[in-house]
C-alpha positions as CSV (number, residue, x, y, z in Angstrom):
1,X,11.3,-35.2,2.9
2,X,13.6,-33.1,5.0
3,X,12.5,-32.8,8.7
4,X,12.5,-29.0,8.7
5,X,10.0,-29.0,5.7
6,X,7.3,-29.9,8.1
7,X,8.0,-27.1,10.6
8,X,8.9,-24.3,8.2
9,X,6.0,-21.9,7.8
10,X,4.1,-21.7,4.5
11,X,2.9,-18.2,3.6
12,X,1.6,-19.2,0.2
13,X,1.4,-22.3,-1.9
14,X,1.6,-21.9,-5.7
15,X,0.8,-24.7,-8.1
16,X,1.5,-24.2,-11.8
17,X,0.7,-26.5,-14.7
18,X,-0.3,-26.9,-18.3
19,X,-1.4,-29.9,-20.4
20,X,-2.1,-32.9,-18.1
21,X,-2.1,-30.8,-14.9
22,X,-5.9,-30.8,-14.4
23,X,-6.0,-34.5,-14.0
24,X,-3.5,-34.2,-11.2
25,X,-5.4,-31.4,-9.5
26,X,-8.7,-33.4,-9.7
27,X,-7.0,-36.1,-7.7
28,X,-4.9,-33.9,-5.4
29,X,-7.6,-31.5,-4.2
30,X,-9.9,-34.1,-2.6
31,X,-6.9,-35.3,-0.5
32,X,-6.1,-31.9,1.0
33,X,-7.1,-31.1,4.6
34,X,-10.1,-28.8,4.9
35,X,-8.4,-26.4,7.3
36,X,-5.7,-24.9,5.1
37,X,-3.6,-22.3,7.0
38,X,-2.4,-20.7,3.8
39,X,-3.7,-19.7,0.4
40,X,-3.2,-21.9,-2.6
41,X,-2.8,-20.2,-6.0
42,X,-3.4,-22.3,-9.2
43,X,-1.8,-21.0,-12.4
44,X,-2.9,-23.1,-15.3
45,X,-2.5,-22.5,-19.0
46,X,-6.1,-22.0,-20.2
47,X,-7.9,-21.0,-23.3
48,X,-8.1,-17.2,-23.9
49,X,-11.8,-17.0,-23.3
50,X,-12.9,-17.2,-19.7
51,X,-14.5,-20.5,-18.7
52,X,-16.3,-20.4,-15.3
53,X,-16.9,-24.1,-15.5
54,X,-13.3,-24.8,-14.6
55,X,-13.7,-23.0,-11.3
56,X,-16.9,-25.0,-10.6
57,X,-15.1,-28.3,-11.5
58,X,-12.2,-27.5,-9.1
59,X,-14.6,-26.4,-6.4
60,X,-16.4,-29.7,-6.6
61,X,-13.2,-31.6,-5.7
62,X,-12.6,-29.9,-2.4
63,X,-14.4,-28.5,0.7
64,X,-12.1,-25.5,0.7
65,X,-13.4,-22.3,-0.9
66,X,-12.3,-22.1,-4.5
67,X,-12.7,-19.0,-6.6
68,X,-11.2,-17.2,-9.6
69,X,-9.2,-14.2,-8.8
70,X,-10.5,-10.6,-9.4
71,X,-8.1,-7.6,-9.6
72,X,-7.2,-6.2,-6.2
73,X,-8.6,-9.2,-4.3
74,X,-6.9,-9.7,-0.9
75,X,-4.9,-12.9,-0.5
76,X,-6.7,-14.8,2.2
77,X,-5.5,-18.0,3.9
78,X,-7.7,-21.1,3.4
79,X,-8.9,-20.1,0.0
80,X,-7.9,-21.8,-3.3
81,X,-7.4,-19.2,-6.0
82,X,-7.5,-19.8,-9.8
83,X,-5.7,-17.4,-12.1
84,X,-8.1,-16.0,-14.7
85,X,-7.8,-16.7,-18.3
86,X,-5.7,-14.4,-20.5
87,X,-4.2,-12.3,-17.6
88,X,-0.9,-12.5,-15.8
89,X,-1.5,-12.9,-12.0
90,X,0.8,-11.0,-9.7
91,X,1.1,-10.9,-5.9
92,X,1.6,-7.4,-4.5
93,X,3.4,-6.2,-1.3
94,X,0.1,-5.5,0.5
95,X,-0.9,-9.1,0.1
96,X,-3.4,-8.6,-2.7
97,X,-3.6,-9.8,-6.3
98,X,-3.3,-7.7,-9.4
99,X,-4.0,-8.7,-13.0
100,X,-1.8,-7.7,-15.9
101,X,-2.4,-7.9,-19.6
102,X,1.1,-7.4,-20.8
103,X,2.7,-9.7,-23.5
104,X,2.7,-13.4,-23.1
105,X,5.6,-15.1,-21.4
106,X,6.6,-18.5,-22.7
107,X,3.7,-18.2,-25.1
108,X,1.4,-18.1,-22.0
109,X,-0.9,-15.7,-20.2
110,X,-1.2,-16.4,-17.4
111,X,2.4,-17.3,-17.1
112,X,3.5,-19.5,-14.2
113,X,6.9,-17.7,-14.1
114,X,5.3,-14.3,-13.7
115,X,3.2,-15.4,-10.7
116,X,5.9,-17.5,-9.1
117,X,8.5,-14.6,-9.4
118,X,6.1,-12.0,-7.9
119,X,5.1,-14.3,-5.0
120,X,8.8,-14.9,-4.2
121,X,9.3,-11.1,-4.0
122,X,6.4,-10.8,-1.5
123,X,6.5,-14.0,0.5
124,X,10.2,-14.8,0.3
125,X,11.2,-17.9,2.3
126,X,7.6,-18.8,3.1
127,X,6.8,-19.4,-0.6
128,X,6.2,-22.9,-1.8
129,X,6.1,-23.6,-5.5
130,X,4.9,-26.8,-7.2
131,X,5.2,-27.5,-11.0
132,X,3.0,-30.1,-12.6
133,X,2.6,-31.6,-16.0
134,X,3.0,-29.4,-19.1
135,X,4.6,-29.1,-22.5
136,X,6.7,-26.0,-22.3
137,X,9.4,-24.3,-20.2
138,X,7.1,-22.0,-18.2
139,X,7.6,-22.4,-14.4
140,X,11.3,-23.1,-14.4
141,X,12.4,-19.5,-13.9
142,X,9.7,-19.1,-11.3
143,X,11.0,-22.0,-9.3
144,X,14.5,-20.5,-9.5
145,X,13.2,-17.2,-8.1
146,X,11.4,-19.0,-5.3
147,X,14.6,-21.0,-4.4
148,X,16.7,-17.8,-4.5
149,X,14.3,-16.2,-2.1
150,X,14.7,-19.1,0.3
151,X,11.4,-20.9,-0.5
152,X,10.8,-24.5,-1.3
153,X,10.3,-26.0,-4.8
154,X,8.7,-29.2,-6.0
155,X,8.2,-30.8,-9.4
156,X,5.9,-33.6,-10.3
157,X,7.7,-36.8,-11.0
158,X,8.0,-36.7,-14.9
159,X,7.4,-40.4,-15.0
160,X,3.8,-39.8,-13.6
161,X,3.1,-36.7,-15.8
162,X,0.9,-36.9,-18.9
163,X,3.2,-34.2,-20.4
164,X,6.6,-34.7,-18.7
165,X,8.5,-31.9,-20.4
166,X,7.6,-29.1,-18.0
167,X,8.6,-30.8,-14.7
168,X,11.6,-32.5,-16.4
169,X,12.9,-29.1,-17.6
170,X,12.6,-27.7,-14.1
171,X,14.4,-30.6,-12.6
172,X,17.3,-30.4,-15.1
173,X,17.6,-26.5,-15.1
174,X,17.0,-25.6,-11.5
175,X,17.6,-26.9,-8.0
176,X,14.3,-28.5,-7.2
177,X,14.0,-29.6,-3.6
178,X,11.7,-32.5,-4.1
179,X,10.3,-34.7,-7.0
180,X,7.0,-36.2,-5.9
181,X,4.3,-38.4,-7.3
182,X,0.7,-37.6,-6.5
183,X,0.6,-39.4,-3.1
184,X,3.8,-37.8,-1.9
185,X,2.6,-34.4,-3.2
186,X,-0.6,-34.6,-1.2
187,X,1.3,-35.7,2.0
188,X,3.7,-32.8,1.6
189,X,1.0,-30.2,1.2
190,X,-1.0,-31.5,4.2
191,X,2.3,-31.5,6.2
192,X,2.4,-27.7,5.7
193,X,-1.0,-27.1,7.3
194,X,-0.6,-25.4,10.7
195,X,2.9,-24.3,10.1
196,X,1.9,-20.7,10.0
197,X,3.9,-17.8,8.8
198,X,3.9,-14.4,10.5
199,X,4.8,-12.6,7.2
């Protein structure tokens, strides 16, 4: 891990994943510090029908407030947000969320690329994007956008992923800053706490 990664501010942390990513999150969330100084946004490929039990399951793994996003919700540090089923989740310039029902991207709605790209537009170099296990290409273009904006990009070590295609595709088609296993990932996220952004 580069030394300046610890001191660079994090305005928003994005985590995207598909098949196999829930298992990672169930292990990652309990390891996170309870005093997050930034919001975390989870973009997971889900069934089209809304399933509130997923929010409850994620919430049970952490002491941080965890909730599914509603349209026009403000983006608040310290909260873990879950993209709702069957909507693209976008970040807007006024630091609020918007939901979009336009066509699927990479066969997915919500699309990781859509959220990552919109966050990079708003949070620029204070954006941090993490891509977990999954079976398609969604997320790679989003990481490229974050990197271009000066943010930081991380992929799960494909050797530790239930479905290695998604992180492997990102590693081979973009300039990923770090490739982490679960323990390294938790340490990295916790190192960001307290490095506040004034954006």
